[in-house]
N, C-alpha and C positions, 0 to 999 in steps of 0.2 A: 525623402520628399523629392518629387520631380519639379524642377523650376524652369519656367519659360520666360525669357525676357525679351520684350519687343524693343525695336528701335527704328528710326528713320522717319517717324512722323514729323509733321510741320505744316507750314502754310504754302499753298501753290495756287496759281491762277488757273481758272477754267481752261481745259485743253492741254495743260501741262502734265508732267509725269512725276512720280515719286516712287521710291523703292523701300519697302519695309523689310526688316530682317527679324528673325526670332532665333535666339540662341538657347538651345535646350541642355539641361544638365546631363541628360542621357539620351540615347537614341532608341531605335526599335519600335517607334510608334508611327501610325499614320497621323499626319499633321494638317492643320487647316487654319483658316482665318474666318472670324466672325466680326461683325461690326454692330455698333449701336449709336444711333443718331439721337439728339435730344428729344424726349418725348415719344420715342418709338421703341418697339421691341427689339431685342438683339436678333440679328439676322445672319444667316449663312452667307459667306462670300466665295470661298475656294477650299478645296481639300486635295491632298496628295497622299498616295499610298506609301507604305513604309520604305519601299525601294524606288519610289518615283515612277513606277510603271503605269499608274493611272492617275487621272486628275478629274476633278468636278468643279463646275463653276455655277453660281447663281446666273439666271437669265439677265439680271440687271448689270452684270459686269462681264459677261461672256464676250470675248473679242477685244476686250480693253485691258484686262488683268491677266497676268500670268503667274502661277504659282510654281515654284521650283524648290529643290532642296540639295544640300551638299552634305551627305552623311558623314563624310570625314571630318567635318566641322560641326556635326549635330546642329545644323542651321538651316532654316526654312526661310524662303524669300517670297515676297509679293511685289511684282512689278506692275504698277499701276499707270496706265497711259490714258490719254484722252479724258482726263478727270473733269468731272461735272460738280457743281455745287451740291447735288444730291449724294455725292459720295462723302460728304463731310460727316464724320463719326469718330468714335473711338474704336480702334481696330484692336482685336484680341487674338493672340496666337492660341491655338488649342492643340491637344494631343488625345488620340483615342486608339481603340484596338484595330480599327481598319477604316478605309476611306468611307464606306457607307455609313458607319457609326458617327463619324465626324460630321459628315454632311447632314445627317438627321439631328444632330445635337446630342448625341450620346457621347459626351465628353468626359474624359478622365481628368484632364489638367487643363487649367486656364492661365495665361499670362496676365500681367497687370494692365495691359492696354497701352496704346500710344494714339495720341490725337492726330487726326488728319483733318485739315481745314481747307476747302477749296472755295476760293473767292471768284465772283463774277466779274 
């Protein structure tokens, strides 16, 4: 079983920054982040290819969030800047066969999620 463990969530004020990490038990997957706010559908946030050559972002976070990975550590990161209250959600690390699959929700593995709360 492939396991993904998120960390780095917490409480931050609007305009601040937060960095999430996802440690994977194995590598060789495209990776990404989804989020789910209370009462809303889970939505795509960002994705990165297996070797980090391509990235994708949702329009709502483009220019504010950056996804990256360190394959030597089997770890994916999400740097979140200029945070807004609307970014408040549980953030899930994901893994899939390629970046397009992850972007469109064709997910093979999900992490347990980490809570991000942005206050006004």
